[in-house]
N, C-alpha and C positions, 0 to 999 in steps of 0.2 A: 741397920737395915732390918734387923729382926722385929723392930717395933713398928715398921711402916706397914701400911695396908698392902694387901697382896692380891694380884690378879692371877688366876689359874688358867692356863691353856691345856685342855684335856686332849692330848693326841690319841688317835686311834688308827683308823686306816687312812691316814693323811700324813704320811711320813716324809715330810719335806719342810723346808723353811721358806721357799719362794712360792708366790701365788697361793697363799694359805689364808683363807678368809678369816678363820677364827683367830689365828696368830696376828693378822693384820689389825683386826679390831681390838684385840686384847692389848696390843701395843698402843693403840689410840687411847684406850682406857687408862693405861699406865701413865701415859703422857699427860692426859687431862687432869688426873687426880693425884699425880706424883706418887704412884704406887710402884711396888716391885712386881715383876712378872716371873712366874715359874712355869716350867713345862712338867706335866704329869702324864704318866702312862699307866693304865690300869691292867693288871694281870689277873685274868679270871681263873678261879680254882679248877675249872673243868680241864684246863690244859694239862693238869697232872694226870688226867685219865686217858687222854688221847693226844698223841703227838705224831703228825703225819708230815709228808714231804712239804706240804704247803706251809705248815708251821715252821719248818726248817728254813724255808726261804723267807718267810715273813719276819722271823726274829733276827735273822741276819740283816734284814733291811732295817729293823728297829735299831740294831746295833750301829748301823751306818749313820742313820740320822741322829742318833744320840751323840755319837762322836762329833758329828758336824755341828750340832747345837752347842756342844761344850766349847767349841772354838769361839762362839759368839756369846759366851757367858750366860747361857740358858740351859744348864744341865738338866737331863731328864730325872724326874723323881718317880721311882717305881712304887706303886701302891698295889696291894693284893687283897684278895677275898672277894665276896660278893660286892657289887658296886657300892651299895649303900654303906656297908661296913667299912669298905676301903676309904670312902670319902668322910665317914664319921671320924675315922682315925686321923685323916688329913686335917680336918677342922680342929681336932683336939691338939694336934702338934703345931698347927699354925692358925691360931684363933683369929688372926687379923685378915683372913681371906674374905674379901668383899664380893668378888664376882668370879664366875666360871664361864669360860668361852669354849664352845666346841662345835665341830661340824657334825650335824646330826645324821642319823641313819633313818631313812624313811620306811624301811621294810624289815620284816623278819624279827629276830631276837633283838637286834639293835633298836628297832622302833619301840618295842615294849620297854626296854631298859631306859631309853632316853626319856620317854614319857614319865616313867616312874621317878627317875633322877631329877628331872626338871621340877616336879612337884615337891620332892623331898628337900632338895637344896633351897627352894624358895621358902619352905616352912622353917628351914634353919636360918633364914635371914640372909641367904646368899643370892645375889642377883645372877640369873642364868641368861646367857646370850647364845642362841642356837642359829646355825647358818646352814643353808644348802650349799654344799661345796663339791660333793662327789660327782655331780652331774651339771651339765650346762643349764638344763631346766629341771626344776623339781617336779614331783609327781602331779601336783595340782596346778602347775603353771601352763600346761598345754591342754586347753579345753576346746570342745566343739563350740561353734558360734552361738548355739542356743544353750550352752552349758552341758556339763557331763563329760565323760571321758571317752576317748577313742578306743576301739577294739581292733582296728585294722591299721597297719603301719603306714600305708601310702598317704591317706588323708592326714594322719598324725604328722608325718614328715613335712607335708606342705605347710601345716600350721606352725610346726617347730621352726621351719626355715624362715617364716615370715616374722618371727619374734626378734626383738632386739636382744643381742647377746651380752651377758655380763662381761665387764672389763676384767683384765688381769689385776690381781691385788699385789702390788709390789711392796714387799716387806722391807723396811729400812733396817738392815742388819747392824748398822752402826748404832742405831738407837736400841737394838736388842742388847748390845753390850752395855749400854748405859743403864737400862732398867732391869736387866736380868738379875736373878738372885739365886742363891744356893742354900737350900735347907736339907740337902740330901743326908746329912748326918742323922736326921730324925727318921729316915726311911731305909736304914741299912738292911732290914729284913727283906724289903722289896727288891733291893739291889742284888741281894744274895739269890733270891728266887729267880731273877732275870739271868744271872750268871749260870744258874743251874739249868735253865732252859737252853742257854747257848751251848752248854755241855752236851745237850741232846742233839744238837745240830751236827750232822755227820757228812754233809755234802759240801763240795767246793763250788761256790757260785761265782761265775764271772759276770762282770758288767752289772753290779748291783748298786742301787742307790740313785740319788737325784742327779748327780753329775752324769752318770752313764745314761740315764733316761733321756736327758736333754740332748746328749750327743746322738743317741740312737734315733730320736725323733727327727733331728736335723738331717741326719744321713738319709733317712727314708724319704723325707719331703724333697730333698734336693737330688736324690739319685734313683729313687724307686717309684715314686708316686705316679709318674707319667704312664708307666706300664701297669699300674695296679689293677685297672679294670680288666685288662686282657690276661694277666698272669696270676692273679691272686688265688685262683682255684687249683693251681698246679703246685703241690707240696715240694717237689724237687727244685723248683725255681727260687724258693726263699724270697718270694715277692711281697710278702706281707710285712707290716711294720714291726710286729712282735713287741708292741708296747703294752699289751694287755696286762702282764704282770706288774708293770709300773703303775698302771691305772688302778689295778686292784689294791695295791698297797698304798696308793695315794702318793707315790713318789713323784708322779706327774699329774698335774691338774688338767682336767678336760678343757678348761678355759684356755690354758696355755697351748694345748694341742690344736684347738679350734683356731685361735688367733694366729698361730704360726702357719697353719694351713692357709689362712686367708692372706697372709703376707706373701706366701709362695705363689698364690693365685695372682696377686697383683704383679709379681715379678715375671711370671711365665705366661700369664693369661689363663683363660678357661681351659680346663682339662678334665676329661671324663673320669680319669683315675682319681683326681683330687675330689671331684664331686662324690664319687662312690665312697672314698675314704671318709669324708665328712658324714655321709649317711650312716656309716658304722658307729659314729659317735652318737648319732640320734637313736640308733637301735638300742644302745645302752640306756638312754633315757626312756625309751618306749617300754622296755621290759621292766625297768624300775617302776614305771607307772602301772603296768599290768599287775605286778606283785603288790603294789600299794592298794589297788582296787580289789584284788583277789588275795587277801592275806593268808588264805589256807592253801594256796596253789602248790606249795612244796609237797603237800600230802594228798591233795585232791585234784582230780581232773577239772579244768576250767569248764570244759563242755560237759554238762551234767549227764547227757545221754550216754556217755562212755564210762560212767563211774562204776558200772556193774560188770565190766569186762572180766572174764575169767582168764587171767594171764597164766602162762606156762610157769610152773614152779621148779623146773628141772635145774637143780643146783649144779650138776655136773656140766651142763651146757654153759651156765653162767660163768663158771670157772674157766672154761675154754675161751669164752669171750674176753674175760679179764686178762688172761695170760697170753692172748694172741695166738690161739691154737684152734681157730675155727676151720682152717683149710681154705680160706679165702684170703689171698695175699694182701690185698689193700687193707682189709679189716685188721689182719694180724700185724702188719707193719705199723698201722696207726696205733694199735694198743701197745705195741712195743715202745713206740715213741712216748706215749704218755707215761708209761711205767719207768722209762729210762730218764727222761728229762723234765717230767712234770708239766708238760705242755703238749698240745696237739693242734695241728693245722685246722682251721675252721671248716674247710670242706670235709675233712676227715671226721670231724665231730658229727657232722650230719650223716655221713656214711655209716659210722659205727653205731650211732643211735638208731638209725633206720634198721640196721641189721639186727640189733638186739630186740627191737619191738616188732618188726615185721617178718624177719626170717626165723628168729627164735621165739617170737610171740611172748616175750618176757616183759614184765612190768617196767615201765620207764623209770619208776622211782628207784629201782635197783641200780640202774645206770647212772641216774642223777647223783645218788649217794656215793657211788664209786668215783665219779668225777670230782665230787666234793673233797674226797680224801686225796686224790692224785694231782689235781691241777694247782699249780702255784698262782694261776690267775683266776682262781675260783671266785666268781661273782654270783651270789645266789639268784638274783633276779634274771640275769642273762642265761645262767645254766639251766634253771627251771624252765624259762621261756623256750630255750633251744630244745630241751628234751620233750616238752609238751608239743612243740611244733613238729618234731620228728615223729612223735607217737600219734599225731593227728587228734590230740585231746585238748589242745590249747586254743588260744585266740589267734585268728589269722594263720592257722596251722596248715600244713600240707594236707591235701585231701587224703583220706584213708586208702583210696584206691591207687594213689600214686606211690608206688613202692620202689625205692631205689634198688636197682640191680647192681650188686657189688662188683660184678665182672665188667659191666658196661662203664660204671664209674671209674674203675681201674684203668680200663682201656682209654677212656677219654681224658682223665686227669693225670695219669702217670704212664703215658703211652710206651715209653722205653723201659719202664720198670725201674727207673733210677731210684725213686724213693723206696720202693719195695725192697730192693737189694741193699739199701743202706741200713735197713733194720732187720732183714731176714737173710743172714749170711748163707743159710742152707740153699738159697735160691740164686746165689751169686753167678753161677755158671749157666743158668737157664736162659735160652734165647728169647727174644721178644715174642716169638710165635706162641710160647707156652707160659710166659711169665705171669699172665693173669689167671690161667687155669693149668697149673702144673700137673694136675691129676690126669690131663689128657695125653701125657707122654706115654709112649709104649715102654715096656720093661727095658728094652734095649736102649732107648733114649734116656731113661732114668739112670741106667748104668753109665752111659756116655757122659752125662752132665753131673754125675756124682750126687744125685738127689733121689733117693728111693722114697716114693710116696708111701706113707704109713710108717716110715722109720725116720727119715731125715726131715720130712715135712708131712703134716697130717692130711689125710683124705678130707674132702669137704664134709663137714658134719651134718649138713642138710642139703636138700635139693631146692634151690631157690625158686624154681618154677612152681613146685608143689607148695612151698611155704607161702608164696605170694598169694595163691588162691585161698589158702587157709586163713591168711591175715585178712583178706577182703571179706571172707565169710564171717570171721569173728567180729569184725566191725559192723557188718550188715545185720548181724544178729542182735546188735544193740541199737540199731536205728529205730526210731519211733515212727 
């Protein structure tokens, strides 16, 4: 086996064996030329500098798929260092590598890495096969009739919906067993580094990996999707699919999600909830396209007229926002949620982003970076797009004069305070009358409900009405 030619599948954020485009075509490659096939996972050295909750979740997911792959005779080979150095070592250890297959990144750091590695591998005589796999449609696939890219979601979605959708790529796992190869003895250093990363993982994660993802998707589509349109904005109802961490890690393919949704549509007929759910898949593609077109949007406002905004730099306020100590229950409960479980309900993401940028007048980049560290479903394009939307600096963004009122949002989407109380035990005894504004209680009522404002729960850190006016003035000052 060691003398045979080798096909490499470079796994990254596509941690599954089913409906995996690169793996599917790598197996075809191995079959056609009678080559061995190996799975490679690259560990970047920057991980030794920062290890957050999303890394914890991600590497537990890597562990799961690696164990699954081992069962099919395709063990993971862990390589480390800068990408070029890692693959140079790989080619030295396995000089018979003829081709590398991977699902490309279209944006951010991954885009630059993939462009560099594509060129470098080709110069080394290795054929490179790259695939769009993380999205239904790649960044360049949804164009205006006359050419060019969309900047508004609604016409983008119309075009997106009109396009033929790629089929599911069914990987023959029995053939994986036939063509899989094991050269892991040459990469013991990488395996040790991976084990060291697992040692840093300190959380217990339930429902991790491909099997759990498929089960959760099926449960949502058959039990929750009908009410999705009406209930998705209410965090206490748990009406959303919660598959975003699976999509982020590539445990679940968006093609699989789309086609299973279409099967449910055929079974149950048209449903508004299903249509809305499918549109969320398109939003992922839309924001991926926006990041592709605006490669600097992680650091710069897409709307150039707002690049000179003088954001508030009050670090103490930022810490209160991060820690859920703003004095606005819906904001604080949402921040407690992200800090505790590494995930936040989508409606609440909009609420806390609006609060940071419009009530605290703070730079959206600070919030985006915090979400980057805290979210196990962190998707750069969607996260940046969402933050620029809330800050009114992005494309198709909320107008700057539309400022979310955190109290009204709370009353509307958590009317009984059920979600608030689940994350803010200090408010567990507060009646509905005061749950959205506990500071309105009299001293006697605070004693009665065992919640002293300023001690057990903070006073509101700002006056929303005042800050709303300041936010509008701040943006109007940058209007041309």
